[in-house]
RODO-2510 file (C-alpha; in nm, 4 decimals, decimal comma):
residues 483
     n   res          X          Y          Z
     1     x     0,2697    -1,2596     0,2984
     2     x     0,4386    -1,5571     0,1403
     3     x     0,5943    -1,8429     0,3223
     4     x     0,9022    -1,9918     0,1633
     5     x     0,9510    -2,3615     0,2202
     6     x     1,3153    -2,4667     0,2009
     7     x     1,3897    -2,8302     0,1302
     8     x     1,7235    -2,9395     0,2570
     9     x     1,8827    -3,2265     0,0726
    10     x     1,9864    -3,5253     0,2805
    11     x     2,2787    -3,7407     0,1803
    12     x     2,3330    -4,1047     0,2598
    13     x     2,5234    -4,3994     0,1274
    14     x     2,3611    -4,6482    -0,1048
    15     x     2,4711    -4,9331    -0,3311
    16     x     2,4236    -4,8748    -0,7062
    17     x     2,4789    -5,0940    -1,0104
    18     x     2,5803    -4,9517    -1,3507
    19     x     2,3392    -5,0463    -1,6287
    20     x     2,4585    -4,8691    -1,9478
    21     x     2,6976    -4,6009    -2,0803
    22     x     2,5613    -4,2928    -2,2564
    23     x     2,7155    -4,0757    -2,5323
    24     x     2,7237    -3,7648    -2,3134
    25     x     2,9790    -3,9234    -2,0772
    26     x     2,7374    -4,0409    -1,8097
    27     x     2,6269    -4,3808    -1,6838
    28     x     2,2759    -4,4911    -1,5943
    29     x     2,2417    -4,6768    -1,2690
    30     x     1,9883    -4,8575    -1,0588
    31     x     1,9772    -4,9726    -0,7024
    32     x     2,1614    -5,2985    -0,6468
    33     x     1,9152    -5,5794    -0,7175
    34     x     1,6478    -5,3556    -0,8819
    35     x     1,4988    -5,4059    -1,2301
    36     x     1,4711    -5,0581    -1,3896
    37     x     1,7313    -4,7748    -1,3992
    38     x     1,6934    -4,5096    -1,1348
    39     x     1,9249    -4,2210    -1,2237
    40     x     2,2395    -4,0924    -1,3959
    41     x     2,5943    -4,0598    -1,2597
    42     x     2,8817    -3,8666    -1,4187
    43     x     3,1666    -4,0791    -1,5555
    44     x     3,4181    -3,8467    -1,3869
    45     x     3,3037    -3,9709    -1,0457
    46     x     3,3700    -4,3337    -1,1357
    47     x     3,7015    -4,5134    -1,1589
    48     x     3,8765    -4,5374    -1,4981
    49     x     3,8045    -4,9003    -1,5811
    50     x     3,4327    -4,9630    -1,5238
    51     x     3,1840    -5,1783    -1,7068
    52     x     2,8168    -5,2613    -1,7046
    53     x     2,7104    -5,4521    -1,3929
    54     x     2,9705    -5,3077    -1,1545
    55     x     2,8409    -5,2248    -0,8073
    56     x     2,9661    -4,9231    -0,6132
    57     x     2,8838    -4,7638    -0,2793
    58     x     2,8158    -4,3941    -0,3375
    59     x     2,7246    -4,0856    -0,1411
    60     x     2,3913    -3,9533    -0,2750
    61     x     2,1539    -3,6658    -0,2002
    62     x     1,7766    -3,7184    -0,1896
    63     x     1,5751    -3,4088    -0,2816
    64     x     1,2552    -3,3182    -0,4627
    65     x     1,4126    -3,3471    -0,8087
    66     x     1,5437    -3,6986    -0,7446
    67     x     1,8646    -3,8661    -0,6370
    68     x     2,2003    -3,7017    -0,7120
    69     x     2,5218    -3,9025    -0,6791
    70     x     2,7926    -3,6911    -0,5122
    71     x     3,0925    -3,9218    -0,4850
    72     x     3,1969    -4,2818    -0,4913
    73     x     3,2980    -4,4188    -0,1526
    74     x     3,6296    -4,6061    -0,1745
    75     x     3,6148    -4,9689    -0,0693
    76     x     3,7750    -5,0571     0,2633
    77     x     4,0805    -5,2746     0,2457
    78     x     4,1060    -5,5667     0,4807
    79     x     4,3439    -5,4952     0,7631
    80     x     4,6356    -5,7292     0,7995
    81     x     4,7284    -5,8702     1,1341
    82     x     5,0750    -5,7655     1,2343
    83     x     5,1546    -5,9528     1,5556
    84     x     5,0911    -6,3216     1,4925
    85     x     5,2081    -6,5786     1,7420
    86     x     5,3505    -6,8925     1,5958
    87     x     5,2616    -7,2186     1,7686
    88     x     5,5658    -7,4399     1,8077
    89     x     5,4997    -7,8002     1,8979
    90     x     5,6827    -7,9513     2,1934
    91     x     5,8959    -8,2631     2,1663
    92     x     5,7733    -8,3977     2,5020
    93     x     5,5012    -8,6633     2,5095
    94     x     5,1601    -8,5575     2,6443
    95     x     5,0581    -8,7082     2,9768
    96     x     4,6847    -8,6604     3,0621
    97     x     4,5682    -8,5861     3,4158
    98     x     4,3261    -8,8399     3,5649
    99     x     4,1174    -8,8245     3,8825
   100     x     3,9365    -9,1052     4,0681
   101     x     3,6838    -9,0263     4,3415
   102     x     3,6351    -9,2691     4,6289
   103     x     3,2900    -9,3518     4,7653
   104     x     3,1903    -9,1787     5,0831
   105     x     3,0804    -9,3951     5,3761
   106     x     2,9036    -9,3291     5,7020
   107     x     3,2297    -9,2835     5,8898
   108     x     3,3297    -9,0059     5,6480
   109     x     2,9994    -8,8264     5,6993
   110     x     3,0416    -8,8312     6,0777
   111     x     3,3995    -8,7110     6,0581
   112     x     3,3018    -8,4220     5,8274
   113     x     3,0832    -8,2665     6,0948
   114     x     3,2147    -7,9665     6,2823
   115     x     3,3652    -8,0734     6,6172
   116     x     3,2214    -7,9318     6,9317
   117     x     3,3783    -7,6073     7,0408
   118     x     3,5080    -7,5218     6,6937
   119     x     3,4075    -7,2099     6,5099
   120     x     3,5208    -6,8561     6,4371
   121     x     3,7592    -6,7093     6,6941
   122     x     3,5192    -6,4269     6,7795
   123     x     3,2317    -6,6582     6,8649
   124     x     3,2384    -6,7630     7,2268
   125     x     3,1167    -7,1166     7,2792
   126     x     3,0691    -7,3376     7,5795
   127     x     3,1952    -7,6870     7,6273
   128     x     2,8866    -7,8200     7,4525
   129     x     2,9722    -7,6234     7,1393
   130     x     2,6741    -7,3869     7,1605
   131     x     2,6959    -7,0101     7,2187
   132     x     2,5747    -6,8503     7,5411
   133     x     2,2362    -6,6805     7,5349
   134     x     2,1549    -6,3746     7,7437
   135     x     1,8276    -6,3114     7,9206
   136     x     1,6368    -5,9870     7,9402
   137     x     1,8178    -5,8889     8,2635
   138     x     2,1605    -5,9198     8,0968
   139     x     2,2708    -6,2428     8,2662
   140     x     2,3976    -6,5199     8,0452
   141     x     2,2427    -6,8628     8,0555
   142     x     2,4757    -7,1582     8,0494
   143     x     2,3547    -7,4043     7,7904
   144     x     2,6199    -7,6656     7,8487
   145     x     2,4524    -7,9883     7,9557
   146     x     2,5174    -8,3550     7,8953
   147     x     2,3620    -8,4919     7,5769
   148     x     2,1679    -8,1671     7,5249
   149     x     1,9046    -8,2552     7,7915
   150     x     1,7373    -7,9646     7,9690
   151     x     1,7277    -7,9514     8,3477
   152     x     1,5396    -7,7435     8,6004
   153     x     1,8504    -7,5382     8,6787
   154     x     1,9240    -7,4430     8,3174
   155     x     1,5701    -7,3810     8,1926
   156     x     1,3990    -7,0814     8,3546
   157     x     1,0669    -6,9129     8,2901
   158     x     1,0167    -6,5460     8,2042
   159     x     0,9555    -6,4568     8,5688
   160     x     1,2755    -6,6286     8,6805
   161     x     1,1211    -6,9318     8,8556
   162     x     1,2638    -7,2696     8,7639
   163     x     1,0516    -7,4938     8,5504
   164     x     1,0575    -7,8700     8,5864
   165     x     1,1356    -8,0940     8,2969
   166     x     0,8294    -8,1577     8,0803
   167     x     0,6930    -8,5086     8,1062
   168     x     0,5425    -8,6823     7,8073
   169     x     0,1688    -8,6300     7,8037
   170     x    -0,0546    -8,9308     7,8197
   171     x    -0,3948    -8,9728     7,6640
   172     x    -0,6637    -8,8772     7,9129
   173     x    -0,4497    -8,6388     8,1252
   174     x    -0,6242    -8,3265     8,2511
   175     x    -0,5440    -8,0206     8,0445
   176     x    -0,3969    -8,2234     7,7635
   177     x    -0,4614    -8,0203     7,4487
   178     x    -0,2210    -8,2074     7,2235
   179     x    -0,3877    -8,3971     6,9404
   180     x    -0,3884    -8,7687     6,9986
   181     x    -0,3342    -8,9812     6,6902
   182     x    -0,6467    -9,1766     6,6195
   183     x    -0,6849    -9,5003     6,4377
   184     x    -0,7204    -9,4664     6,0573
   185     x    -1,0713    -9,4335     5,9153
   186     x    -1,2160    -9,7616     5,8020
   187     x    -1,4478    -9,7243     5,5057
   188     x    -1,7709    -9,9228     5,5148
   189     x    -1,7778   -10,2359     5,3037
   190     x    -1,8786   -10,1791     4,9444
   191     x    -2,2056   -10,3050     4,8081
   192     x    -2,1995   -10,5810     4,5488
   193     x    -2,1674   -10,4343     4,2015
   194     x    -2,3875   -10,6003     3,9453
   195     x    -2,2924   -10,5846     3,5772
   196     x    -2,4967   -10,3359     3,3783
   197     x    -2,7723   -10,4963     3,1743
   198     x    -2,7347   -10,4858     2,7961
   199     x    -3,0040   -10,3420     2,5761
   200     x    -3,1513   -10,5292     2,2824
   201     x    -2,9767   -10,4663     1,9479
   202     x    -3,1336   -10,6716     1,6668
   203     x    -2,9497   -10,7079     1,3357
   204     x    -3,2614   -10,6854     1,1058
   205     x    -3,1517   -10,9868     0,9022
   206     x    -3,5016   -11,1285     0,8454
   207     x    -3,6540   -10,7875     0,7826
   208     x    -3,4063   -10,7014     0,5077
   209     x    -3,4548   -11,0444     0,3527
   210     x    -3,8293   -10,9820     0,3208
   211     x    -3,7796   -10,6325     0,1790
   212     x    -3,5342   -10,7597    -0,0828
   213     x    -3,7954   -11,0020    -0,2205
   214     x    -4,0349   -10,7123    -0,2909
   215     x    -4,0261   -10,4908    -0,5989
   216     x    -3,8697   -10,1498    -0,5647
   217     x    -4,2038    -9,9662    -0,5756
   218     x    -4,3485   -10,1785    -0,2910
   219     x    -4,0664   -10,1308    -0,0401
   220     x    -4,1782    -9,7822     0,0640
   221     x    -4,5268    -9,9106     0,1466
   222     x    -4,3824   -10,2085     0,3355
   223     x    -4,1528    -9,9824     0,5374
   224     x    -4,4443    -9,7587     0,6345
   225     x    -4,6596   -10,0570     0,7289
   226     x    -4,3835   -10,2034     0,9471
   227     x    -4,3232    -9,8781     1,1349
   228     x    -4,6850    -9,7809     1,2082
   229     x    -4,9188   -10,0424     1,0633
   230     x    -5,1941    -9,9816     0,8102
   231     x    -5,2820    -9,6501     0,9765
   232     x    -4,9399    -9,5103     0,8873
   233     x    -4,9982    -9,6023     0,5225
   234     x    -5,3386    -9,4284     0,5217
   235     x    -5,1904    -9,1122     0,6740
   236     x    -4,9066    -9,1051     0,4203
   237     x    -5,1525    -9,1453     0,1311
   238     x    -5,3689    -8,8636     0,2649
   239     x    -5,0747    -8,6239     0,2972
   240     x    -4,9545    -8,7052    -0,0528
   241     x    -5,3025    -8,6657    -0,2055
   242     x    -5,3386    -8,3229    -0,0444
   243     x    -5,0091    -8,2204    -0,1990
   244     x    -5,1085    -8,3507    -0,5409
   245     x    -5,4411    -8,1715    -0,5168
   246     x    -5,2664    -7,8374    -0,4601
   247     x    -5,0516    -7,8975    -0,7661
   248     x    -5,3540    -7,9909    -0,9772
   249     x    -5,2514    -8,3546    -1,0264
   250     x    -5,4701    -8,6669    -0,9941
   251     x    -5,4712    -8,8318    -0,6483
   252     x    -5,3134    -9,1665    -0,5625
   253     x    -5,5549    -9,4650    -0,5476
   254     x    -5,5606    -9,5651    -0,1837
   255     x    -5,7509    -9,8972    -0,2023
   256     x    -5,4732   -10,0874    -0,3796
   257     x    -5,1980    -9,9530    -0,1531
   258     x    -5,3891   -10,0320     0,1665
   259     x    -5,4718   -10,3858     0,0538
   260     x    -5,1053   -10,4401    -0,0354
   261     x    -4,9964   -10,3184     0,3090
   262     x    -5,2420   -10,5562     0,4763
   263     x    -5,0954   -10,8495     0,2836
   264     x    -4,7312   -10,7568     0,3526
   265     x    -4,7749   -10,6723     0,7207
   266     x    -4,7875   -11,0335     0,8593
   267     x    -4,4601   -11,1268     0,6895
   268     x    -4,2932   -10,8111     0,8116
   269     x    -4,4152   -10,8554     1,1699
   270     x    -4,2849   -11,2121     1,1820
   271     x    -3,9489   -11,1093     1,0355
   272     x    -3,9149   -10,8213     1,2815
   273     x    -3,9958   -11,0455     1,5785
   274     x    -3,7479   -11,3115     1,4640
   275     x    -3,4703   -11,0496     1,4522
   276     x    -3,5461   -10,9424     1,8084
   277     x    -3,5880   -11,2983     1,9366
   278     x    -3,2564   -11,4179     1,7947
   279     x    -3,0760   -11,1174     1,9431
   280     x    -3,2435   -11,1818     2,2812
   281     x    -3,1479   -11,5502     2,2742
   282     x    -2,7829   -11,4667     2,2060
   283     x    -2,7608   -11,2366     2,5145
   284     x    -3,0299   -11,3867     2,7378
   285     x    -2,8044   -11,3992     3,0482
   286     x    -2,7111   -11,0294     3,0398
   287     x    -3,0084   -10,8789     2,8554
   288     x    -3,2207   -10,6189     3,0274
   289     x    -3,5367   -10,7761     3,1670
   290     x    -3,7499   -10,5052     3,0088
   291     x    -3,6271   -10,5937     2,6597
   292     x    -3,6570   -10,9671     2,7222
   293     x    -4,0087   -10,9226     2,8555
   294     x    -4,1085   -10,7124     2,5519
   295     x    -3,9850   -10,9851     2,3148
   296     x    -4,1804   -11,2515     2,5031
   297     x    -4,4945   -11,0356     2,4991
   298     x    -4,4470   -10,9756     2,1248
   299     x    -4,4652   -11,3521     2,0693
   300     x    -4,8373   -11,3375     2,1604
   301     x    -4,9095   -11,1196     1,8571
   302     x    -5,1704   -11,3058     1,6435
   303     x    -4,9600   -11,2506     1,3311
   304     x    -4,6551   -11,4049     1,5021
   305     x    -4,8433   -11,6902     1,6677
   306     x    -4,9845   -11,8158     1,3377
   307     x    -4,6339   -11,8650     1,1971
   308     x    -4,4881   -12,2072     1,2836
   309     x    -4,1256   -12,0858     1,2715
   310     x    -4,1749   -11,8740     1,5850
   311     x    -4,3362   -12,1219     1,8251
   312     x    -4,0285   -12,3119     1,9394
   313     x    -3,8252   -11,9951     1,9891
   314     x    -4,1116   -11,8294     2,1811
   315     x    -4,1340   -12,1225     2,4256
   316     x    -3,7588   -12,1110     2,4846
   317     x    -3,7633   -11,7364     2,5579
   318     x    -4,0571   -11,7692     2,7988
   319     x    -3,8665   -12,0286     3,0014
   320     x    -3,5540   -11,8100     3,0011
   321     x    -3,7577   -11,5109     3,1201
   322     x    -3,8952   -11,7082     3,4142
   323     x    -3,5484   -11,8203     3,5235
   324     x    -3,4078   -11,4706     3,4884
   325     x    -3,6856   -11,3169     3,6974
   326     x    -3,6286   -11,5639     3,9821
   327     x    -3,2542   -11,5007     3,9717
   328     x    -3,2925   -11,1228     3,9628
   329     x    -3,5454   -11,1371     4,2479
   330     x    -3,2948   -11,3189     4,4704
   331     x    -3,0162   -11,0732     4,3841
   332     x    -3,2527   -10,7829     4,4511
   333     x    -3,3208   -10,9055     4,8050
   334     x    -2,9483   -10,9580     4,8661
   335     x    -2,8706   -10,6026     4,7573
   336     x    -3,1312   -10,4569     4,9954
   337     x    -2,9996   -10,6647     5,2862
   338     x    -2,6410   -10,5635     5,2058
   339     x    -2,7361   -10,1941     5,1962
   340     x    -2,9065   -10,2253     5,5366
   341     x    -2,6005   -10,4046     5,6737
   342     x    -2,3800   -10,1010     5,6086
   343     x    -2,6480    -9,8465     5,7174
   344     x    -2,7177    -9,7156     5,3682
   345     x    -3,0868    -9,6653     5,4291
   346     x    -3,1587    -9,4387     5,1327
   347     x    -2,9967    -9,6862     4,8957
   348     x    -3,2025    -9,9722     5,0394
   349     x    -3,5253    -9,7718     5,0101
   350     x    -3,4603    -9,6872     4,6457
   351     x    -3,3853   -10,0514     4,5652
   352     x    -3,7076   -10,1627     4,7312
   353     x    -3,9066    -9,9435     4,4921
   354     x    -3,7433   -10,0997     4,1834
   355     x    -3,8303   -10,4729     4,1895
   356     x    -3,7315   -10,6939     3,8943
   357     x    -4,0930   -10,7988     3,8479
   358     x    -4,3788   -10,5686     3,9338
   359     x    -4,6791   -10,6979     4,1285
   360     x    -4,4981   -10,9337     4,3657
   361     x    -4,5416   -10,8708     4,7414
   362     x    -4,2443   -10,7370     4,9326
   363     x    -4,0934   -10,9832     5,1869
   364     x    -4,2441   -10,9178     5,5332
   365     x    -3,9254   -10,9776     5,7343
   366     x    -3,7172   -10,7561     5,5088
   367     x    -3,9907   -10,4917     5,5070
   368     x    -3,9963   -10,4674     5,8889
   369     x    -3,6170   -10,4216     5,8995
   370     x    -3,6278   -10,1549     5,6298
   371     x    -3,9126    -9,9664     5,7998
   372     x    -3,7303    -9,9694     6,1353
   373     x    -3,4107    -9,8372     5,9754
   374     x    -3,6005    -9,5613     5,7925
   375     x    -3,7843    -9,4585     6,1123
   376     x    -3,4552    -9,4451     6,3040
   377     x    -3,3139    -9,2127     6,0371
   378     x    -3,5979    -8,9604     6,0791
   379     x    -3,5151    -8,8176     6,4217
   380     x    -3,5947    -8,4640     6,5428
   381     x    -3,2197    -8,3994     6,5763
   382     x    -3,1582    -8,4868     6,2112
   383     x    -3,0925    -8,2142     5,9579
   384     x    -3,3393    -8,1046     5,6929
   385     x    -3,1225    -8,2421     5,4127
   386     x    -3,1280    -8,5866     5,5733
   387     x    -3,5053    -8,5740     5,6101
   388     x    -3,5503    -8,4725     5,2450
   389     x    -3,3304    -8,7561     5,1146
   390     x    -3,5030    -9,0205     5,3264
   391     x    -3,8572    -8,8961     5,2540
   392     x    -3,7952    -8,8925     4,8770
   393     x    -3,6934    -9,2585     4,8995
   394     x    -3,9653    -9,3642     5,1473
   395     x    -4,2506    -9,2127     4,9437
   396     x    -4,1954    -9,4553     4,6531
   397     x    -4,1065    -9,7595     4,8606
   398     x    -4,3537   -10,0440     4,9360
   399     x    -4,3058    -9,9918     5,3135
   400     x    -4,3990    -9,6206     5,3189
   401     x    -4,7021    -9,6837     5,5392
   402     x    -4,4867    -9,8484     5,8091
   403     x    -4,2519    -9,5522     5,8551
   404     x    -4,3785    -9,3434     6,1486
   405     x    -4,1325    -9,0934     6,3015
   406     x    -4,1877    -8,9766     6,6583
   407     x    -4,1678    -8,6026     6,5904
   408     x    -4,0707    -8,3501     6,3275
   409     x    -3,7567    -8,1330     6,3470
   410     x    -3,8107    -7,8241     6,5648
   411     x    -3,6966    -7,5832     6,2928
   412     x    -3,7645    -7,7355     5,9493
   413     x    -3,6327    -7,5550     5,6452
   414     x    -3,8451    -7,4261     5,3594
   415     x    -3,7152    -7,7010     5,1323
   416     x    -3,8245    -7,9670     5,3812
   417     x    -4,1736    -7,8143     5,4120
   418     x    -4,2035    -7,8088     5,0317
   419     x    -4,0951    -8,1751     5,0087
   420     x    -4,3473    -8,2887     5,2720
   421     x    -4,6229    -8,0896     5,0988
   422     x    -4,5463    -8,2517     4,7638
   423     x    -4,5277    -8,6043     4,9110
   424     x    -4,8290    -8,5602     5,1430
   425     x    -5,0667    -8,7820     4,9341
   426     x    -4,8226    -9,0728     4,9840
   427     x    -4,6992    -8,9942     5,3368
   428     x    -5,0085    -8,8839     5,5248
   429     x    -4,8782    -8,9945     5,8667
   430     x    -4,5642    -8,7817     5,8214
   431     x    -4,7517    -8,4811     5,6834
   432     x    -4,9541    -8,4730     6,0067
   433     x    -4,6352    -8,4130     6,2081
   434     x    -4,5778    -8,0948     6,0065
   435     x    -4,9436    -7,9804     6,0395
   436     x    -4,9990    -8,0281     5,6655
   437     x    -5,3502    -8,1329     5,5622
   438     x    -5,3782    -8,3879     5,2844
   439     x    -5,6526    -8,2935     5,0391
   440     x    -5,8735    -8,5845     4,9314
   441     x    -5,8271    -8,6835     4,5694
   442     x    -5,4977    -8,5010     4,5395
   443     x    -5,2531    -8,5629     4,2584
   444     x    -5,0114    -8,8461     4,3316
   445     x    -4,6526    -8,7196     4,2948
   446     x    -4,3871    -8,8884     4,0863
   447     x    -4,0221    -8,9554     4,1691
   448     x    -3,7790    -8,6778     4,0959
   449     x    -3,5877    -8,7451     3,7760
   450     x    -3,2846    -8,5718     3,6266
   451     x    -3,3501    -8,3002     3,3708
   452     x    -3,4299    -8,4279     3,0250
   453     x    -3,1998    -8,3357     2,7357
   454     x    -3,3014    -8,0670     2,4911
   455     x    -3,5600    -8,1594     2,2289
   456     x    -3,3188    -8,0502     1,9580
   457     x    -3,0911    -8,3434     2,0425
   458     x    -3,2250    -8,6468     1,8569
   459     x    -3,1406    -9,0047     1,9315
   460     x    -2,9128    -9,1873     1,6916
   461     x    -3,0904    -9,4262     1,4541
   462     x    -3,0482    -9,7978     1,5059
   463     x    -2,8348   -10,0142     1,2837
   464     x    -3,0102   -10,0758     0,9547
   465     x    -3,2654    -9,7970     0,9989
   466     x    -3,2570    -9,4769     0,7919
   467     x    -3,1423    -9,1535     0,9520
   468     x    -3,4267    -8,8964     0,9297
   469     x    -3,1752    -8,6123     0,9262
   470     x    -2,9848    -8,7344     0,6203
   471     x    -3,2058    -8,9875     0,4403
   472     x    -3,4994    -8,8449     0,2444
   473     x    -3,8381    -9,0064     0,3042
   474     x    -3,9524    -9,2087     0,0071
   475     x    -4,2981    -9,1030    -0,1139
   476     x    -4,5752    -9,3530    -0,1576
   477     x    -4,5754    -9,4694    -0,5210
   478     x    -4,8554    -9,3345    -0,7359
   479     x    -4,9085    -9,6575    -0,9261
   480     x    -4,8387   -10,0056    -0,7924
   481     x    -4,9286   -10,3424    -0,9336
   482     x    -5,1391   -10,5165    -0,6712
   483     x    -5,0721   -10,8892    -0,6650
***
């Protein structure tokens, strides 16, 4: 059994462009805007006077064999408007219309209000201008009253009994449930804000000057000696010799390189200290005490002491360090007293554990006040969170032995028990209240610190120092002329 598939041609209108005339009386055409000819159209279907390039709209069939042009669609003529109105100008002069609005005053606003008793005719109103309101029993309630004030006769309860006019409630009346406006909250006075200390940022002027005087092949050895001393040079030589041994090359002579590093190291140490000392002198009033103290301690280096150019600057920095420590000690005591004055006990305890100079005894009078405030904060009625915050600060304060609470909370949380257990070696008198036994020789806890950043994050190199991520490490030279 065969199936016959019948293709039915579909006609539609397209735009064609004549390309050339043929001898058999036909024209080749292509779609308007196309490059190559597409088909053939009989000359009898076209107008008499046609030429190459003319565009026509035709009716065409699309079938399997191709496109067949059936007829040319005549172009539509533009319709002409028949009824056209002619505009005749007037002889009269044009006078524009203007409008000026007057400002509205208070008297106009009052007069614009609806007068009492006015309204739609179907809305019954009383003399006061307000409609009557009916109760549940069907009786209307007269709401007309002078000045809109309610009276006992016009205001009735649900049960029908008259209700007296409400009196303004006073603060302290029995049964007064209305919220009484309280005085605005007064924030405690702020603690004195000290400017943040600046860290030491040397410019490496003297160090670069020393390195520039050295030959190119000696700078790598000098850089290694400055960073880690003679030991760093020995380690670098050992690593490089192991690499050369694997490649079958002769090793680097270590005696000459080590002796050169020992000769260059004093100059480099002095230059490095001078860079730090000059930077510390420029910012001695705002420099962090830790950096200033490290510069002063570095002046006692035997290599630095032997140089005469460092003695005068070292004496000046030692005097500045002494003055700064006395000034910071006085400010430290003021900050603790100010924190106690506004009942910020935890803040005062943390400040007491961070003195400007370690080793100095804590003031006795200030210590007794701080211990009394800390003991008053550890009450049995206090929450576990409050106990944890105070204990973390007391454990690392110089007055931790003077803090003796009366009793522990009746229901301590698991976090509080864990905190007391961890701090038991430092707070034995408080651990006893929680029935926690302190083991002799136990590990002394450390203060809780924020989480450290990931090890993958490296610190940015200082100004003048090479970046280990981008700068390749210079190898130790294989042959150097030893002076």
